[in-house]
C-alpha positions in Angstrom: 46.2 -81.9 -82.8 48.7 -82.7 -80.0 47.9 -82.0 -76.4 50.1 -82.0 -73.3 48.7 -83.6 -70.1 49.6 -81.7 -66.9 47.7 -82.9 -63.8 44.0 -82.6 -64.5 44.3 -80.7 -67.8 45.1 -81.4 -71.5 46.7 -78.3 -72.8 46.7 -77.5 -76.5 50.2 -77.5 -78.0 50.2 -74.6 -80.5 52.6 -72.0 -81.5 51.1 -68.5 -81.3 51.2 -68.2 -85.1 49.3 -71.5 -85.5 46.7 -70.4 -83.0 46.1 -67.0 -84.5 45.4 -68.7 -87.8 43.3 -71.5 -86.3 41.1 -69.4 -84.0 37.9 -68.8 -85.9 35.4 -69.7 -83.2 35.2 -71.3 -79.7 36.0 -70.6 -76.1 39.6 -69.8 -75.1 40.9 -70.4 -71.5 44.5 -69.7 -70.6 45.6 -72.1 -67.8 48.5 -71.3 -65.5 49.7 -72.9 -62.2 47.0 -71.2 -60.2 44.3 -72.6 -62.5 45.6 -76.1 -62.2 45.6 -76.0 -58.4 42.1 -74.5 -58.3 40.8 -77.1 -60.7 41.7 -79.8 -58.1 39.6 -78.1 -55.4 36.8 -76.4 -57.2 34.3 -78.7 -58.8 32.4 -75.8 -60.4 35.6 -74.4 -61.9 36.4 -77.9 -63.3 32.9 -78.1 -64.8 33.3 -74.6 -66.3 36.6 -75.7 -68.0 34.6 -78.4 -69.8 33.2 -75.7 -72.2 36.6 -74.5 -73.4 37.5 -75.4 -76.9 41.1 -74.2 -76.5 43.3 -74.4 -73.4 46.4 -72.3 -74.1 49.5 -72.3 -71.9 49.7 -69.0 -70.0 52.7 -69.8 -67.8 56.4 -70.3 -68.3 56.3 -72.5 -65.3 54.0 -74.8 -67.2 56.4 -74.8 -70.1 59.1 -75.9 -67.7 56.8 -78.6 -66.1 55.9 -80.0 -69.6 59.5 -80.2 -70.6 60.4 -82.0 -67.3 57.6 -84.5 -68.0 59.0 -85.2 -71.4 56.2 -83.6 -73.3 57.4 -80.1 -74.2 55.0 -77.3 -75.1 55.9 -75.3 -78.2 55.6 -71.9 -76.5 53.9 -69.9 -73.8 50.9 -68.0 -75.2 49.8 -65.7 -72.4 46.5 -64.0 -72.8 48.0 -60.5 -72.4 50.5 -61.3 -75.3 48.0 -63.0 -77.4 45.2 -60.4 -77.3 47.1 -57.6 -79.0 48.3 -60.0 -81.6 44.7 -61.1 -82.1 43.3 -57.6 -82.7 46.2 -56.6 -84.9 45.8 -59.9 -86.9 42.1 -59.0 -87.5 42.8 -55.3 -88.1 41.0 -55.3 -91.5 38.6 -58.2 -90.8 35.0 -56.7 -90.5 33.7 -59.9 -89.0 35.8 -59.4 -85.8 34.2 -56.9 -83.4 35.1 -57.1 -79.8 33.4 -56.4 -76.5 35.5 -55.9 -73.4 33.9 -57.1 -70.2 35.6 -56.6 -66.9 38.2 -54.5 -65.1 37.5 -51.5 -62.8 35.2 -48.6 -63.5 36.1 -46.9 -66.7 39.2 -49.1 -67.4 37.7 -51.1 -70.2 36.7 -47.8 -71.9 40.3 -46.6 -71.7 41.4 -49.8 -73.3 38.8 -49.3 -76.0 40.1 -45.9 -76.9 43.7 -47.1 -77.0 43.1 -50.2 -79.1 40.8 -48.5 -81.6 43.4 -45.8 -82.1 46.1 -48.3 -82.5 44.1 -50.5 -85.0 42.7 -47.6 -86.9 39.1 -48.7 -86.8 36.4 -49.3 -84.1 37.3 -53.0 -83.5 36.3 -52.6 -79.9 32.5 -52.0 -80.2 31.5 -52.0 -76.5 32.8 -52.2 -72.9 31.3 -52.7 -69.5 32.9 -52.8 -66.0 30.3 -54.5 -63.8 29.9 -53.7 -60.1 31.3 -55.8 -57.3 29.3 -58.9 -56.6 27.6 -58.8 -60.0 27.9 -62.5 -60.6 25.4 -63.2 -57.8 22.9 -60.7 -59.2 20.9 -62.3 -62.0 19.3 -58.9 -63.0 22.8 -57.5 -63.4 24.0 -60.4 -65.5 20.9 -60.1 -67.8 21.8 -56.4 -68.2 25.3 -57.5 -69.2 23.9 -59.9 -71.8 21.7 -57.1 -73.3 24.7 -54.7 -73.6 26.7 -57.4 -75.4 23.8 -58.3 -77.7 23.1 -54.7 -78.7 26.8 -53.9 -79.3 27.2 -55.9 -82.5 30.2 -57.8 -81.0 31.3 -61.2 -82.4 34.0 -61.6 -79.8 33.9 -61.2 -76.0 37.0 -60.7 -73.9 36.2 -61.4 -70.2 38.5 -60.1 -67.5 37.1 -61.0 -64.1 40.0 -63.2 -63.0 39.8 -66.9 -62.4 37.7 -68.7 -61.6 34.9 -66.1 -61.9 35.5 -65.4 -65.6 35.4 -69.0 -66.6 32.3 -69.8 -64.5 30.5 -66.7 -66.1 31.3 -67.9 -69.6 30.1 -71.4 -68.8 26.8 -70.1 -67.4 26.0 -67.5 -70.1 27.7 -68.4 -73.3 24.6 -70.2 -74.7 22.7 -66.9 -74.2 25.0 -65.2 -76.6 24.7 -67.2 -79.9 26.0 -64.3 -82.0 29.3 -64.4 -80.2 31.8 -66.6 -82.1 34.8 -66.3 -79.7 34.9 -66.1 -75.9 38.3 -65.4 -74.3 38.9 -65.4 -70.6 41.9 -63.2 -70.2 42.3 -62.0 -66.6 44.1 -58.7 -66.2 44.6 -58.2 -70.0 42.1 -55.3 -70.1 44.0 -53.6 -67.3 47.2 -54.0 -69.2 45.7 -52.6 -72.4 44.4 -49.6 -70.6 47.8 -49.0 -69.0 46.2 -49.4 -65.6 48.5 -52.2 -64.4 52.1 -52.5 -65.3 53.3 -55.8 -66.8 56.4 -57.6 -65.8 59.6 -56.9 -67.8 59.9 -59.3 -70.7 63.0 -60.9 -69.4 61.2 -61.8 -66.1 58.3 -63.2 -68.1 60.6 -65.2 -70.3 62.4 -67.0 -67.5 59.2 -67.7 -65.5 59.3 -64.9 -62.9 56.3 -62.9 -63.9 54.6 -64.3 -60.8 57.3 -62.7 -58.6 56.8 -59.3 -60.3 53.0 -59.5 -59.7 53.5 -60.7 -56.1 55.8 -57.7 -55.4 53.3 -55.4 -57.1 50.2 -56.6 -55.2 51.5 -58.5 -52.1 48.3 -58.2 -50.0 46.1 -59.7 -52.8 48.5 -62.3 -54.2 50.7 -63.6 -51.4 48.4 -66.5 -50.5 48.0 -67.6 -54.1 51.7 -67.7 -54.9 53.2 -68.7 -51.5 50.6 -71.1 -50.2 48.0 -72.3 -52.7 50.4 -72.9 -55.7 53.4 -74.4 -53.9 52.1 -78.0 -53.9 52.2 -77.9 -57.7 55.9 -78.8 -57.6 55.3 -82.0 -55.7 52.4 -82.9 -57.9 54.6 -82.6 -61.0 57.2 -84.8 -59.5 54.6 -87.4 -58.7 53.3 -87.2 -62.3 56.9 -87.7 -63.5 57.1 -90.8 -61.3 53.9 -92.1 -62.7 51.8 -91.6 -59.6 48.1 -90.9 -60.2 47.7 -87.1 -59.9 44.3 -86.7 -61.5 41.8 -85.3 -59.1 38.2 -86.5 -59.8 35.1 -84.5 -59.0 31.7 -86.0 -58.3 
C-alpha cells in the first residue's frame, strides 16, 4: 500500500472507492493542515496518532502539497464526505451498527434520526453528547464506555474535534473490544444533523473550505487558520528542498 510523506505523517493514498471496500476494522484519523501543525507541538497528540490504522487526507491543501512534493495523493477523502458514503455502503450490512459520540446537546440524536430515515434501518444504534470538560472526568468517561457497550454498536464515530477526539480514542479504544471501527470525524455529526452548514462544493474542491469555516466562526477559528497553520507553507517548501522537517518527540 502506498503512502505519502508530508512532514511528520505518512498519509494513506487511497481513492474513496478503494477505502470503502478496504475498511473492515481499525482506527481512522483524517489529517489536515491543522493536524500536521499540532503534531509538531503536541507530544500526546503525536502519540495518539500512533494507534491509527488509516490516515486519510482530509484537506485539498494537503492534496496540493503532495503534488508539489512530487508524490500526488489520489483524492481528498474528508470525513464529512466519507461518513455518508460509509453508512450508505453498509445500508444492508447487519454487522455495521454505529454509535455517534460528540457534538452539542441533542445534536447527535438529530443526526441519528436523519441518518436512520435516510438509510431505512436503525444503523445508528446510540448517541451521546458529553458535557464540557468530560475528558478530564474519569467517571464521565466510564459512563460513556458503558453507553457504547450497551448499545450494540460495532462502529464509533467520535466528533470532539482535534486533538481531543484522537486522544480519547487512544486512551479508551482497548476498553471497547466489541468496536471494530473507530472514526475521528470532527464536525461531521453537526453536518449530518444540519446544525452546521458545510462550505459549497466548489470552495471545498479548490481548497477554500477553511476560508468558509473561518468566515462562519471567526472568533473560534481565526488563530488556527491565520496564525497556527501559516508556517505549514514554509515547512512544505523546506521538505521540497530536502531539509529535515520531521519533528521528533521525546
